[in-house]
DRENLO-939365 format. One record per atom (N, C-alpha, C, O, CB): residue in one letter; atom name; x, y, z. Coordinates in steps of 0.001 Angstrom, whole numbers, plus 524288, in hexadecimal, padded with zeros to 5 digits. Glycine has a CB too. Layout:
<atoms>
resn:name:c1:c2:c3
a:CA:X:Y:Z
...
</atoms>
This chain:
<atoms>
resn:name:c1:c2:c3
x:N:1A697:38129:22509
x:CA:1ABC8:37F69:22392
x:C:1AB9F:37985:222AB
x:O:1A97B:376A3:225DE
x:CB:1AFDE:380DF:227D3
x:N:1ADD7:377C1:21E68
x:CA:1ADF2:3722F:21D3D
x:C:1B363:37002:21E1C
x:O:1B74B:372C0:21D88
x:CB:1AC2A:37129:2179F
x:N:1B393:36B17:21F7D
x:CA:1B894:36881:2205B
x:C:1BACA:36682:21B3D
x:O:1B7E7:364B0:217D9
x:CB:1B7FD:36402:22440
x:N:1BFDE:366DB:21AB3
x:CA:1C27D:364D9:21616
x:C:1C3B6:35F18:216B2
x:O:1C2EF:35CD6:21ADF
x:CB:1C777:367E7:21504
x:N:1C592:35CCE:212A5
x:CA:1C72D:3574E:2129B
x:C:1CD0F:35706:211EF
x:O:1CF82:35AA4:20FED
x:CB:1C45A:35434:20E31
x:N:1CF44:352B4:213A0
x:CA:1D4E0:351FF:21333
x:C:1D60C:34C45:211FC
x:O:1D363:348C1:213E8
x:CB:1D7AB:353BF:21848
x:N:1DA0B:34B60:20EC6
x:CA:1DB95:3460A:20D68
x:C:1E183:345BE:20CF6
x:O:1E409:3494D:20AEF
x:CB:1D8F6:34447:20837
x:N:1E3AD:34177:20EE3
x:CA:1E946:3408A:20E60
x:C:1EA74:33EC1:208CE
x:O:1E764:33BE8:2066E
x:CB:1EB2F:33C6A:2126C
x:N:1EEED:34076:206C0
x:CA:1F0BC:33EF4:2018C
x:C:1F5AA:33B99:2023A
x:O:1FA00:33DAB:2021B
x:CB:1F1DB:343EB:1FE04
x:N:1F50C:33672:202F0
x:CA:1F984:3331B:2044F
x:C:1FD95:33279:20009
x:O:201F2:330CD:2012C
x:CB:1F798:32DDF:205CC
x:N:1FC55:333BD:1FB2F
x:CA:20034:33347:1F6F8
x:C:2037B:33837:1F662
x:O:206DC:33881:1F2F9
x:CB:1FD7C:33212:1F1D1
x:N:20280:33C0E:1F9AA
x:CA:20582:340E3:1F992
x:C:20972:340C3:1FE07
x:O:20874:33E61:20216
x:CB:201E0:345C1:1FA01
x:N:20DE5:3434F:1FD4A
x:CA:211EB:34395:20144
x:C:213C9:3492A:201F3
x:O:21218:34CB3:1FF29
x:CB:2167B:34005:1FFE0
x:N:21749:349ED:205B0
x:CA:21933:34F29:206F9
x:C:21F29:34F2F:206FC
x:O:221A8:34BE8:20977
x:CB:2170F:350FA:20C57
x:N:2215D:352EE:2042D
x:CA:22700:353D0:20423
x:C:227F9:35920:2069C
x:O:22556:35CED:2054E
x:CB:22951:35387:1FE73
x:N:22BBC:3596A:20A28
x:CA:22D3D:35E60:20C91
x:C:23249:36040:20A14
x:O:235F4:35D3A:20958
x:CB:22DE1:35DCE:21299
x:N:2326F:36546:208CA
x:CA:23731:367CA:206DD
x:C:23843:36C4B:20A95
x:O:23522:36FE9:20B13
x:CB:236A1:369BC:200F8
x:N:23CB7:36C04:20D2E
x:CA:23DFC:36FF8:21120
x:C:2439A:371BC:21078
x:O:2468B:36FA8:20D48
x:CB:23D1A:36DD4:216B3
x:N:244FC:37592:21386
x:CA:24A4F:3778F:21369
x:C:24A7A:37D36:211B5
x:O:246A4:37F64:20FCC
x:CB:24DA6:37448:20FD4
x:N:24EF9:37F7F:21272
x:CA:24FE5:38506:21156
x:C:24EA1:3868F:20BB2
x:O:24CB2:38ADA:20AB4
x:CB:25580:38659:21280
x:N:24FB7:38313:2080F
x:CA:24EEC:3843F:20281
x:C:24A03:381BF:2002F
x:O:2496C:381A5:1FB6A
x:CB:2539B:38277:1FF73
x:N:24686:37FC3:2036B
x:CA:241FE:37CD6:20172
x:C:23EAE:38007:1FDAE
x:O:23D27:37E0A:1F993
x:CB:23EA1:37B06:205F7
x:N:23D8B:384E4:1FEF7
x:CA:23A3C:38810:1FB8E
x:C:23CC7:388E4:1F637
x:O:23A51:387EB:1F233
x:CB:23916:38D59:1FE1E
x:N:2419B:38AA7:1F622
x:CA:2444D:38BA6:1F130
x:C:24507:38696:1EE18
x:O:24479:3868D:1E951
x:CB:249A2:38E3D:1F231
x:N:24642:3825B:1F0CD
x:CA:24701:37D52:1EE3A
x:C:2420E:37BA8:1EB57
x:O:24241:37A57:1E6B8
x:CB:24893:37923:1F23A
x:N:23D9F:37BB7:1EE12
x:CA:238B3:37A21:1EB9F
x:C:236FB:37DFF:1E771
x:O:23518:37C6F:1E34F
x:CB:2346D:37994:1EFBE
x:N:2379F:382FE:1E87F
x:CA:235E4:386F9:1E4C1
x:C:238D4:38685:1DF94
x:O:236A4:387AD:1DB75
x:CB:236A5:38C75:1E70E
x:N:23DBD:384DB:1DFC2
x:CA:240D7:38444:1DAF9
x:C:23F9A:37F43:1D7FA
x:O:240D1:37EE6:1D357
x:CB:24695:3845D:1DC4D
x:N:23D37:37B6A:1DA84
x:CA:23C2D:37667:1D7FC
x:C:23688:37594:1D65A
x:O:2357B:372CE:1D291
x:CB:23DBB:3721F:1DB86
x:N:232F0:377EC:1D922
x:CA:22D70:376AE:1D870
x:C:22ABD:37A34:1D46D
x:O:22CAC:37E69:1D31E
x:CB:22AAA:37714:1DD9A
x:N:22639:37864:1D281
x:CA:22359:37B3D:1CE82
x:C:22020:37FB9:1D0B5
x:O:21E2B:382ED:1CDB3
x:CB:21FD9:37791:1CB9A
x:N:21F84:3800D:1D5CF
x:CA:21C7C:38442:1D849
x:C:21FDD:38730:1DC27
x:O:223F7:3854A:1DDCE
x:CB:21798:38212:1DB0C
x:N:21E1D:38BCC:1DD90
x:CA:220CA:38EF0:1E17A
x:C:21F5B:38CD7:1E6D9
x:O:21B07:38DC3:1E8BA
x:CB:21F58:394D6:1E0F8
x:N:222EE:38A08:1E954
x:CA:221C1:387C1:1EE6B
x:C:22139:38BE9:1F2A6
x:O:21F39:38ACF:1F6E2
x:CB:225F7:383DF:1EFEE
x:N:222FD:390A4:1F18F
x:CA:22256:394E6:1F54D
x:C:21C9E:39642:1F63B
x:O:21B53:398C6:1FA1E
x:CB:2253A:399AF:1F36C
x:N:2192E:3949C:1F2AF
x:CA:21399:39589:1F364
x:C:21127:391C3:1F73D
x:O:20CC3:392A2:1F900
x:CB:210D2:39526:1EE3B
x:N:213E7:38D97:1F896
x:CA:211F5:389E4:1FC85
x:C:212E0:38C3E:201E4
x:O:21735:38DF9:20311
x:CB:214B3:3846D:1FC06
x:N:20EF8:38C52:20510
x:CA:20F87:38E8D:20A43
x:C:20AF4:38D1E:20DA9
x:O:20862:38925:20CCD
x:CB:21014:3946C:209FA
x:N:209F3:39052:2117B
x:CA:205CC:38F53:2153E
x:C:20093:38E8F:2127B
x:O:1FE64:3923F:2104D
x:CB:2056D:393CF:2192C
x:N:1FE9D:389CF:21297
x:CA:1F991:388A6:2104D
x:C:1F971:3889E:20A5F
x:O:1F538:3887C:20812
x:CB:1F5C0:38C6F:21234
x:N:1FDE8:388BB:207DD
x:CA:1FE11:388E6:20224
x:C:2020C:384F3:2001C
x:O:20662:38489:20226
x:CB:1FF6E:38E7A:2002F
x:N:20086:38218:1FC1D
x:CA:203F2:37E3D:1F9A8
x:C:20485:37F8D:1F3E6
x:O:20151:38263:1F1B3
x:CB:201C9:3789B:1FA60
x:N:20896:37D7F:1F179
x:CA:2094E:37E38:1EBD9
x:C:20A20:378EA:1E94D
x:O:20CA0:37576:1EB87
x:CB:20DFF:381EB:1EAAF
x:N:20801:37850:1E4A3
x:CA:208D6:373A0:1E17F
x:C:20DAD:37491:1DE38
x:O:20E2E:378AA:1DBC0
x:CB:203F5:37250:1DDFC
x:N:2113C:370D2:1DE2C
x:CA:21626:37181:1DB54
x:C:217EB:36C51:1D90E
x:O:2159D:36839:1DA15
x:CB:21A6A:373C7:1DEEB
x:N:21BFE:36C95:1D5FF
x:CA:21E39:367EA:1D3B7
x:C:2240F:36874:1D31E
x:O:2263E:36CB6:1D3A0
x:CB:21BBC:366C3:1CE7F
x:N:2268D:36415:1D209
x:CA:22C1E:363EF:1D0E0
x:C:22C9E:361BF:1CB60
x:O:22AAE:35D7F:1CA38
x:CB:22F44:3608E:1D4FF
x:N:22F36:364A8:1C809
x:CA:22FB4:3632D:1C28A
x:C:23514:360E6:1C15E
x:O:238DE:361F6:1C423
x:CB:22EAF:367E3:1BF07
x:N:2355B:35DC6:1BD42
x:CA:23A62:35BE9:1BB49
x:C:23CE9:36064:1B845
x:O:23A49:36441:1B721
x:CB:239B9:356EB:1B7BC
x:N:241EC:35FFB:1B6F4
x:CA:24460:36419:1B3C3
x:C:241A1:364F0:1AE85
x:O:241FF:36927:1AC3C
x:CB:24A14:362C3:1B2CB
x:N:23EE7:360F7:1ACA1
x:CA:23C15:36171:1A7A9
x:C:23694:3639E:1A85C
x:O:233C0:36450:1A489
x:CB:23BCA:35C29:1A4FB
x:N:2350B:364B0:1AD30
x:CA:22FE5:366ED:1AE38
x:C:22BA2:362F4:1AF5A
x:O:2270D:36461:1AFA8
x:CB:22E4A:36A22:1A9B7
x:N:22D07:35E0B:1AFF9
x:CA:22935:359F9:1B13D
x:C:227FC:35A22:1B714
x:O:22B87:35AA6:1BA4A
x:CB:22B46:35479:1AFA2
x:N:22302:359B2:1B873
x:CA:2216D:359AA:1BDEB
x:C:2230E:35489:1C070
x:O:2214B:3505C:1BED5
x:CB:21B78:35A7F:1BE72
x:N:22665:354D7:1C45B
x:CA:2283D:35032:1C71D
x:C:2250B:34F2A:1CC09
x:O:2239D:34AB5:1CD21
x:CB:22E00:350C8:1C884
x:N:223EE:3534F:1CF01
x:CA:22124:352D4:1D3F4
x:C:21D8B:35787:1D48C
x:O:21EDD:35BD8:1D2E4
x:CB:22504:3526C:1D8A9
x:N:2190D:356AF:1D6E3
x:CA:215AA:35B13:1D849
x:C:21424:35A80:1DE04
x:O:213E3:3562B:1E016
x:CB:210B0:35B4C:1D4B2
x:N:21326:35EDE:1E082
x:CA:21214:35ED6:1E61C
x:C:20F76:363EF:1E7B4
x:O:20F1A:367A4:1E4A9
x:CB:21728:35DFF:1E943
x:N:20DAC:36401:1EC7F
x:CA:20B72:368AB:1EEE0
x:C:20F2F:36A41:1F33B
x:O:21079:3670F:1F696
x:CB:205B1:367B1:1F0FF
x:N:210F0:36F27:1F337
x:CA:214C7:37108:1F707
x:C:21234:37490:1FB13
x:O:20F2B:3780E:1F9C3
x:CB:2193A:373FA:1F442
x:N:21378:37396:1FFF9
x:CA:211CA:376C5:2046B
x:C:216AC:378B7:2072C
x:O:21AC6:37638:206DF
x:CB:20E2E:37399:20843
x:N:2164C:37D0D:209CC
x:CA:21AA0:37EEA:20D10
x:C:21882:37F90:21289
x:O:214D3:3828A:21360
x:CB:21D06:38431:20AF4
x:N:21AC6:37CD4:21645
x:CA:218C3:37D0C:21BA5
x:C:21BE0:380B5:21F28
x:O:21B50:38091:223EE
x:CB:218C2:377A4:21E00
x:N:21F26:383F9:21CD1
x:CA:22244:387A1:21FE3
x:C:227E2:385CF:22092
x:O:22B76:38904:220C9
x:CB:21FCA:38871:2252C
x:N:228AF:380AD:220EB
x:CA:22DE8:37E82:221A3
x:C:22FEB:37BCD:21CC4
x:O:23496:37BE9:21B9E
x:CB:22DEC:37AB9:22624
x:N:22C60:37964:219EF
x:CA:22DE3:37622:21581
x:C:22983:37607:2117F
x:O:22527:377C9:21283
x:CB:22F3B:3708B:2174E
x:N:22ABF:373F6:20CFA
x:CA:226CC:3731A:208F1
x:C:22511:36D6E:20946
x:O:2284D:369E6:209B1
x:CB:228F2:37472:2035A
x:N:22003:36C94:20916
x:CA:21DCC:3675C:20916
x:C:21B5F:3667A:203C0
x:O:2180E:36982:20209
x:CB:219B2:366A2:20D91
x:N:21D06:36256:20121
x:CA:21B3C:3612C:1FBDE
x:C:217C0:35C57:1FC09
x:O:21971:35824:1FDA8
x:CB:21FED:3605A:1F81B
x:N:212EC:35CF7:1FA5B
x:CA:20F19:358B9:1FA10
x:C:20F71:3566F:1F494
x:O:20E76:35929:1F0BD
x:CB:2095F:35AB2:1FB58
x:N:210D5:35167:1F434
x:CA:2117E:34EF9:1EF16
x:C:21038:3492D:1EF61
x:O:20F5E:3470C:1F39B
x:CB:21716:34FC9:1ED0E
x:N:21018:346A9:1EADD
x:CA:20F1D:3410A:1EAAC
x:C:2135A:33E38:1EDC7
x:O:21804:33EE8:1ECD5
x:CB:20EF2:33F09:1E4EA
x:N:211A3:33B12:1F176
x:CA:21548:3384E:1F4E4
x:C:21918:334E4:1F1CD
x:O:21DAB:3347A:1F33B
x:CB:21246:334F3:1F8CA
x:N:21743:3327B:1EDA2
x:CA:21A8E:32EFA:1EA8C
x:C:21F06:331D3:1E7C1
x:O:222E3:32F5F:1E647
x:CB:2173C:32C22:1E690
x:N:21E87:336F2:1E708
x:CA:2228C:339EB:1E443
x:C:226A0:33C5D:1E7D9
x:O:22A70:33E9B:1E5F7
x:CB:22007:33E1F:1E119
x:N:225E6:33BFA:1ECDF
x:CA:22960:33EAB:1F08C
x:C:22F10:33CEA:1F028
x:O:2327B:3404A:1EFFA
x:CB:22778:33DD4:1F60A
x:N:2304E:337D4:1F002
x:CA:235DD:33663:1EF9C
x:C:23899:338B4:1EAC7
x:O:23CF9:33AA8:1EB30
x:CB:2365C:33077:1EF7D
x:N:2360D:3387E:1E643
x:CA:23862:33AB4:1E181
x:C:238C7:340A4:1E1E0
x:O:23C8C:342F0:1DFF9
x:CB:23528:33928:1DCAA
x:N:234EE:34320:1E44E
x:CA:234FB:348CD:1E4F9
x:C:2398A:34A6C:1E875
x:O:23C58:34E1E:1E732
x:CB:22FC2:34ABA:1E750
x:N:23A4B:347B8:1ECCA
x:CA:23E9D:34902:1F053
x:C:243E6:34831:1EDAA
x:O:24789:34B3D:1EE70
x:CB:23E4A:345AE:1F552
x:N:24446:3441E:1EA92
x:CA:24929:34334:1E7B2
x:C:24A2A:347AC:1E3E1
x:O:24E92:3498F:1E375
x:CB:248F4:33DEB:1E4BA
x:N:24619:34961:1E11A
x:CA:246A3:34DA9:1DD55
x:C:24831:352BA:1E021
x:O:24B9F:3558C:1DE48
x:CB:24176:34E73:1DA43
x:N:245AF:353E5:1E494
x:CA:24714:358A0:1E77C
x:C:24CC7:35879:1E935
x:O:24F79:35C75:1E922
x:CB:24382:35948:1EC42
x:N:24E98:353D9:1EAC1
x:CA:25407:35347:1EC63
x:C:257ED:354AE:1E823
x:O:25C3B:35680:1E946
x:CB:254FD:34DCD:1EE27
x:N:2566E:353D6:1E339
x:CA:259DF:35536:1DEDB
x:C:25AAA:35B19:1DE68
x:O:25EB0:35CE5:1DC7C
x:CB:257A8:35318:1D9C2
x:N:256C9:35E17:1E034
x:CA:25702:363C6:1DFB6
x:C:25905:3667A:1E4A4
x:O:259E2:36B35:1E495
x:CB:251AB:365DB:1DE62
x:N:259C7:3639D:1E8D4
x:CA:25B37:365FA:1EDD7
x:C:2605E:368F8:1ED86
x:O:260AB:36D6B:1EF53
x:CB:25B99:361C8:1F207
x:N:2645D:366A2:1EB4A
x:CA:26998:368F1:1EAE6
x:C:26B39:36B43:1F023
x:O:26BB2:36860:1F3F4
x:CB:269BF:36D2E:1E69A
x:N:26C15:37055:1F06E
x:CA:26DC0:372B9:1F55A
x:C:26955:37582:1F82D
x:O:26A4B:37866:1FBE6
x:CB:27220:37686:1F45A
x:N:26493:374B3:1F67E
x:CA:2601B:3772C:1F918
x:C:25F6C:374E9:1FE8E
x:O:2603B:37042:1FF76
x:CB:25B0A:3766C:1F5DC
x:N:25DF0:37848:2021D
x:CA:25CF9:376A2:20783
x:C:2573D:3751E:20806
x:O:2540A:3781B:20A02
x:CB:25E6F:37B0F:20B7E
x:N:25601:37063:2062D
x:CA:250AE:36E52:20661
x:C:250D4:368AA:2083D
x:O:254A7:365DC:20773
x:CB:24DF9:36EB9:200F4
x:N:24C98:3671B:20AB3
x:CA:24BF1:361B1:20C64
x:C:246B2:35FC4:20A66
x:O:242F8:362C5:209F5
x:CB:24C50:3612D:2127B
x:N:24672:35AC1:20933
x:CA:241AD:35852:2074B
x:C:24041:353D5:20AEB
x:O:243B1:35123:20CEE
x:CB:24254:35662:20192
x:N:23B3B:35308:20BC0
x:CA:2397E:34EAE:20EFE
x:C:23433:34CC2:20D19
x:O:230CB:34FDD:20BBA
x:CB:23935:3504B:214CB
x:N:2338D:347A5:20D09
x:CA:22E8A:34538:20BDE
x:C:22B98:344BB:21107
x:O:22D21:341AF:2146A
x:CB:22F3D:33FBC:2091D
x:N:22766:347B2:211A4
x:CA:2244F:347AB:21671
x:C:21F5B:3446A:215F8
x:O:21BD9:344DD:2193A
x:CB:222E7:34D2D:217F3
x:N:21F0A:34131:211FE
x:CA:21A37:33E55:210DD
x:C:2188B:33A99:21532
x:O:213E8:33966:215A6
x:CB:21ADC:33B54:20BE7
x:N:21C2A:338C2:21859
x:CA:21ABC:3353D:21CA3
x:C:218C3:3382C:22170
x:O:21639:335DE:224CE
x:CB:21F62:331E4:21E23
x:N:219E9:33D3A:221C4
x:CA:21831:34036:2265D
x:C:21424:34464:22528
x:O:21200:346BE:228C3
x:CB:21CCE:342BC:228E5
x:N:2130D:3455E:22038
x:CA:20F23:3493F:21E93
x:C:20B57:346A7:21AD6
x:O:20CC6:34307:21804
x:CB:211C4:34E1B:21BF2
x:N:2067B:34881:21ACE
x:CA:202B0:34693:2170A
x:C:200D0:34B20:213B4
x:O:20136:34FAB:2153C
x:CB:1FE06:343DA:219D3
x:N:1FECB:349D6:20F2F
x:CA:1FC7F:34DBA:20BB2
x:C:1F6A5:34CC4:20BB7
x:O:1F4E0:34852:20B3C
x:CB:1FED8:34D68:205FB
x:N:1F3A5:350FA:20C45
x:CA:1EDF7:35088:20C5E
x:C:1EB8F:35448:2086E
x:O:1EDFF:3581A:206D1
x:CB:1EBD4:3519F:211E5
x:N:1E6C7:35321:206F0
x:CA:1E3AC:356A5:203AB
x:C:1DF05:35857:206F8
x:O:1DCB1:3552D:209BE
x:CB:1E1DE:353ED:1FE60
x:N:1DDB1:35D52:206A6
x:CA:1D931:35F61:20983
x:C:1D5A7:3622A:205A6
x:O:1D786:364C1:2020E
x:CB:1DAED:36325:20E02
x:N:1D081:361A5:20661
x:CA:1CCC8:36430:202E2
x:C:1C7BA:3653A:205C8
x:O:1C69A:362E9:209D8
x:CB:1CBC3:360D4:1FDFD
x:N:1C4B2:368D3:20388
x:CA:1BFA5:36A23:205D6
x:C:1C03F:36D5F:20AC0
x:O:1C495:36E2B:20CAB
x:CB:1BC9B:36539:2070C
x:N:1BBFB:36F2F:20CBB
x:CA:1BC0D:3722B:2118E
x:C:1BD86:377D3:210B7
x:O:1BF16:3796B:20C74
x:CB:1BFBD:36FBD:21558
x:N:1BCFF:37AC8:214D6
x:CA:1BE28:3805F:214AD
x:C:1C3EE:38184:215A5
x:O:1C5DD:385AE:21436
x:CB:1BADD:3833C:218AD
x:N:1C6A9:37DD8:21810
x:CA:1CC3A:37E7D:2190B
x:C:1CEB3:3791D:21913
x:O:1CBFC:37527:2193E
x:CB:1CD44:3816D:21E49
x:N:1D3D1:378FF:218EB
x:CA:1D692:37407:218D8
x:C:1D5CD:37134:21E06
x:O:1D609:373A7:22227
x:CB:1DC6B:374DA:217BC
x:N:1D4E4:36C14:21DDE
x:CA:1D465:3691E:222B9
x:C:1D9A7:368D9:22580
x:O:1DDC3:368CB:22300
x:CB:1D24F:36391:221A2
x:N:1D97E:368AF:22A91
x:CA:1DE47:3686A:22DA7
x:C:1DF87:362CF:22EF5
x:O:1DC09:35FAE:23005
x:CB:1DDCB:36BA6:232A7
x:N:1E483:3618D:22EDF
x:CA:1E645:35C49:2305C
x:C:1E83B:35C76:235EA
x:O:1EABF:3603C:23782
x:CB:1EA9B:35A38:22C9E
x:N:1E71B:35872:238D5
x:CA:1E91F:3580B:23E44
x:C:1EDE6:354B6:23E5F
x:O:1F02C:353E3:24287
x:CB:1E4FB:355C7:24203
</atoms>
């Protein structure tokens, strides 16, 4: 068995989308089916403008309670503002977790390296 490698990606950030309507809210806005994100599985998705232009891209995970979106840290404020425009009466909350969570890349090895 070989050990894998791991590296922090400091230019990436994490946005949490939670609440009763989080799944339906994201599924109606994103380019991928976020329902496919689950235990050990992520989906690549994007948010498009009404004209079909790609505004934001990210990787979505579901940890059982909320969706965690891995995206460029510099785009998070504009992304949160855009999501707020679509919230309307949906029961969803958004949070920038970039100061308390890190994004890492792992490669090589027989299994993913564990973080302590």
